[in-house]
C-alpha positions as CSV (number, residue, x, y, z in Angstrom):
1,M,112.6,89.7,128.8
2,R,115.5,91.2,126.9
3,T,114.5,93.7,124.3
4,G,117.1,95.5,122.2
5,T,119.7,95.5,124.9
6,S,123.3,94.3,125.1
7,P,124.4,91.7,127.6
8,G,125.4,94.5,130.0
9,G,122.0,96.0,129.9
10,V,123.1,99.0,127.8
11,A,120.8,99.9,124.8
12,A,122.3,98.3,121.7
13,P,122.7,100.3,118.5
14,Y,119.6,100.2,116.5
15,R,119.4,97.4,113.8
16,G,116.3,97.0,111.8
17,R,115.4,94.8,108.9
18,F,112.9,94.1,106.0
19,A,112.4,90.4,105.2
20,P,110.3,89.8,102.0
21,S,109.5,86.5,100.5
22,P,110.6,86.1,96.9
23,T,107.2,84.8,95.7
24,G,106.6,87.6,93.3
25,P,107.2,91.3,92.7
26,L,106.8,93.9,95.5
27,H,103.4,95.6,95.8
28,T,102.3,98.7,97.7
29,G,101.7,96.8,100.9
30,S,105.3,95.5,100.8
31,L,106.7,98.9,100.2
32,V,104.7,100.3,103.2
33,A,106.4,97.8,105.5
34,A,109.8,98.3,103.9
35,L,109.7,102.1,104.0
36,A,108.4,102.2,107.6
37,S,111.2,99.9,108.8
38,W,113.8,101.9,106.8
39,L,112.5,105.2,108.1
40,D,112.5,104.1,111.7
41,A,116.1,102.8,111.4
42,R,117.3,106.0,109.8
43,A,115.4,108.2,112.3
44,H,117.3,106.4,115.1
45,Q,120.7,106.6,113.2
46,G,120.6,102.9,112.9
47,R,121.4,100.2,110.3
48,W,118.8,98.6,108.0
49,L,119.2,95.1,106.6
50,I,117.4,93.1,104.0
51,R,116.7,89.4,104.5
52,M,115.2,87.1,101.9
53,E,112.8,84.6,103.4
54,D,113.3,82.1,100.6
55,L,113.0,79.0,102.9
56,D,109.8,77.8,101.3
57,T,111.4,76.9,98.0
58,P,108.2,75.5,96.3
59,R,106.6,79.0,96.6
60,C,109.7,81.0,95.5
61,V,109.6,82.4,92.0
62,P,112.9,82.3,90.0
63,G,114.4,85.8,89.7
64,A,112.0,87.3,92.2
65,A,114.6,88.0,94.9
66,D,116.8,90.0,92.4
67,A,113.7,91.8,91.2
68,I,112.7,92.7,94.8
69,L,116.2,94.1,95.5
70,A,116.2,96.1,92.3
71,T,112.8,97.6,93.1
72,L,113.9,98.5,96.6
73,S,117.0,100.1,95.2
74,G,115.0,102.1,92.8
75,F,113.1,103.6,95.8
76,G,116.4,104.4,97.5
77,L,116.2,101.5,100.0
78,E,119.4,99.4,100.1
79,S,120.7,97.0,102.7
80,D,123.5,98.3,104.8
81,E,125.0,94.8,105.0
82,P,125.0,91.8,102.6
83,V,121.6,90.3,102.1
84,M,120.9,87.2,104.2
85,Y,119.1,84.3,102.5
86,Q,117.2,81.8,104.7
87,S,118.0,79.1,102.2
88,A,121.6,79.2,103.3
89,R,120.8,78.7,107.0
90,H,119.3,75.1,107.2
91,A,122.2,74.0,109.5
92,A,121.5,76.8,112.0
93,Y,117.8,75.9,112.2
94,S,118.5,72.2,112.7
95,T,120.9,73.1,115.5
96,A,118.2,75.0,117.2
97,L,115.8,72.1,116.9
98,R,118.3,69.8,118.5
99,Q,118.8,72.2,121.3
100,L,115.1,72.4,122.0
101,D,114.7,68.7,121.8
102,A,117.5,68.1,124.2
103,A,115.8,70.4,126.7
104,H,112.5,68.7,126.2
105,R,111.0,71.9,124.9
106,C,109.5,70.4,121.7
107,Y,107.7,67.3,120.4
108,R,106.7,65.6,117.2
109,C,103.2,66.2,115.9
110,T,101.3,64.5,113.0
111,C,98.2,66.7,113.1
112,S,97.3,69.1,110.3
113,R,99.5,72.2,110.3
114,G,97.3,74.6,112.3
115,E,99.7,77.5,112.0
116,S,97.4,80.2,113.2
117,P,97.2,81.1,116.9
118,G,94.4,79.2,118.6
119,T,94.0,76.5,115.9
120,Y,95.9,73.7,117.6
121,T,94.4,71.7,120.5
122,G,97.5,69.9,121.7
123,H,96.5,66.4,120.5
124,C,100.0,65.1,120.1
125,R,101.6,67.0,123.0
126,D,101.9,64.0,125.4
127,L,102.0,61.1,122.9
128,N,105.9,60.9,122.7
129,L,105.7,60.2,118.9
130,Q,108.9,58.9,117.3
131,T,107.9,58.8,113.7
132,P,110.1,60.8,111.4
133,D,107.1,61.7,109.3
134,A,106.0,64.5,111.7
135,A,106.3,68.2,112.3
136,W,107.8,69.5,115.5
137,R,106.1,71.9,117.9
138,L,107.4,74.1,120.7
139,R,106.0,73.0,124.0
140,L,104.5,76.1,125.7
141,A,104.0,76.1,129.5
142,A,100.4,75.5,130.1
143,D,100.0,78.6,132.3
144,A,102.3,80.8,130.2
145,T,101.1,84.3,129.4
146,I,103.3,86.4,127.0
147,H,103.3,90.1,127.4
148,F,105.0,92.7,125.1
149,H,104.6,96.3,124.2
150,D,104.2,97.2,120.6
151,A,105.4,100.7,119.7
152,I,102.4,101.2,117.5
153,Q,99.7,98.8,118.6
154,G,100.3,99.2,122.4
155,D,100.3,96.6,125.1
156,C,99.7,93.1,123.9
157,N,99.4,89.7,125.7
158,A,98.4,86.2,124.9
159,S,98.0,83.0,126.9
160,A,99.4,79.6,125.9
161,A,95.8,78.3,125.9
162,A,94.8,80.9,123.3
163,L,98.0,80.5,121.2
164,G,98.5,76.7,121.0
165,D,102.0,75.2,120.5
166,P,103.6,76.7,117.4
167,I,105.1,74.5,114.6
168,I,108.9,75.1,114.6
169,F,109.8,72.4,112.0
170,R,107.5,71.3,109.2
171,R,106.8,67.7,108.2
172,D,108.9,68.2,105.0
173,H,111.9,68.8,107.3
174,L,112.1,72.6,106.6
175,A,112.2,75.0,109.5
176,A,108.9,76.8,110.0
177,Y,108.7,80.5,109.6
178,Q,108.3,81.1,113.4
179,L,111.6,79.4,114.2
180,A,113.5,80.8,111.2
181,V,112.6,84.4,111.8
182,V,113.7,84.2,115.5
183,M,117.0,82.6,114.6
184,D,117.6,85.1,111.8
185,D,116.9,88.1,113.9
186,A,119.3,86.9,116.5
187,A,122.0,86.1,113.9
188,Q,121.7,89.6,112.5
189,D,121.6,91.2,115.9
190,I,118.2,92.8,115.1
191,T,117.1,95.1,117.9
192,H,113.9,96.5,116.3
193,V,111.3,94.8,114.1
194,V,109.0,97.1,112.2
195,R,106.6,95.1,110.0
196,G,102.9,94.7,109.0
197,A,100.2,94.2,111.5
198,D,99.3,90.9,109.8
199,L,102.2,89.5,111.7
200,L,101.2,90.8,115.1
201,D,99.5,87.5,116.1
202,S,102.8,85.7,115.5
203,T,104.8,87.9,117.8
204,A,103.9,86.1,121.0
205,W,105.0,82.8,119.4
206,Q,108.3,84.3,118.4
207,I,108.9,85.7,121.8
208,A,108.2,82.2,123.3
209,I,110.7,80.6,120.9
210,A,113.4,83.2,121.5
211,T,112.9,82.7,125.3
212,A,113.2,78.9,124.9
213,L,116.5,79.4,123.0
214,S,117.8,82.1,125.4
215,L,117.9,84.6,122.5
216,P,117.4,88.4,122.7
217,I,113.9,89.7,122.0
218,P,113.7,92.7,119.6
219,R,111.4,95.6,120.2
220,Y,108.3,95.4,117.9
221,A,106.3,97.9,116.0
222,H,103.5,96.7,113.7
223,V,102.4,99.2,111.1
224,P,98.8,99.0,109.7
225,L,98.1,96.3,107.0
226,V,97.3,97.9,103.7
227,T,94.3,96.2,102.0
228,E,92.4,96.3,98.8
229,P,89.6,99.0,98.8
230,G,87.1,96.2,99.7
231,G,89.2,95.1,102.7
232,A,90.9,92.0,101.1
233,K,94.6,91.6,102.0
234,L,97.0,92.8,99.3
235,A,98.8,89.7,97.9
236,K,101.2,89.0,95.1
237,S,98.9,86.3,93.8
238,R,95.9,88.7,93.4
239,R,95.2,92.1,91.7
240,S,97.8,94.0,93.7
241,L,99.9,95.9,91.2
242,P,103.7,95.5,91.2
243,L,105.8,98.6,91.7
244,H,108.3,98.1,88.9
245,G,108.1,100.8,86.3
246,R,105.7,103.1,88.2
247,N,106.4,106.8,89.0
248,I,108.7,106.4,92.0
249,P,108.3,109.8,93.5
250,A,104.5,109.6,93.3
251,V,104.5,106.1,94.8
252,L,106.7,107.2,97.7
253,V,104.4,110.1,98.4
254,E,101.4,107.7,98.2
255,V,103.1,105.3,100.7
256,L,104.0,108.1,103.0
257,S,100.3,109.2,103.0
258,L,99.2,105.6,103.8
259,L,101.7,105.8,106.7
260,Q,99.9,109.0,107.9
261,Q,103.0,111.1,107.4
262,R,101.3,114.0,105.6
263,P,103.8,114.5,102.8
264,L,104.0,117.8,101.1
265,N,102.4,117.9,97.6
266,E,105.5,119.3,96.0
267,L,107.3,116.1,96.9
268,T,105.6,114.2,94.1
269,T,108.0,115.8,91.7
270,A,111.1,115.8,93.9
271,P,114.2,113.6,93.6
272,V,113.9,110.3,95.5
273,R,116.7,111.3,97.9
274,D,114.9,114.6,98.8
275,I,111.7,112.7,99.5
276,L,113.5,110.2,101.8
277,D,115.4,113.0,103.6
278,W,112.1,114.8,104.3
279,A,110.5,111.5,105.4
280,V,113.3,110.7,107.9
281,E,113.3,114.2,109.4
282,N,109.5,114.2,109.7
283,W,109.0,110.5,110.7
284,R,106.1,110.3,113.2
285,P,105.1,106.7,113.8
286,D,102.8,107.9,116.7
287,R,100.3,108.9,114.0
288,L,99.7,105.2,113.3
289,A,98.9,104.4,117.0
290,G,96.3,101.7,117.3
291,I,95.6,101.5,113.5
292,R,95.5,97.9,112.3
293,V,94.2,98.3,108.7
294,I,94.4,101.0,106.0
295,P,92.5,100.3,102.8
296,L,93.8,101.7,99.5
297,P,91.7,104.4,98.0
298,S,89.1,103.2,95.5
């Protein structure tokens, strides 16, 4: 498994990313993931990129991508390179599908989507369907077990039987998230992925897809998922408050507290740049070790 290394085996320069979906304004949970990935990149003297996951156009909200970028900029988080938009990469995803099909690594499937690990039973796996009205799934080796070390959540592994074959192209002919994110990370030379723990279960699928395509595998770190006080996931479609117009220094200190970074009280009135400088100098992701969920205070 290649993880964040160059072809010669030398550690590649750190390249991280934040990849929001423009389905609404950023909320606190989004900023936790964005700030954690930015801090980890800066603490390693690396580069930090923004990618818009706007592939699922029916769910995208007009103007949301620009609003997200403006909000991130207000918090001092700006991409070191031009923002990538998934909606401009259909050709790359289609090329990957053809490559997998030519290698007999995928198959058509007419079952319901079943896009969570363990929800697909393999019904269409050996039917050799030819209908165009079908999704495509990656064919995992029946005895495959995928191991990876997460820098925050520790050693992880999953068997093919527990995972099920992931969808890589949807029935509506759009690339599925699992394939798109692998292709995009490779295209941007991403070496480190710091993101929310809600995506931890997808990581084994993404490693399997990258391996099938002979692509490098980033190093992973999954920060705790921020939830509502009652435990429900923060979501743009629910009560979760957008960040626009709020007290930026106070919000940054709140997010650093959620990340267990123990920010100084006086930072709540400090300039944004001073807060970020303090946070980079004092970044301690080990304080999050093994934590999967952090509820917002009531």
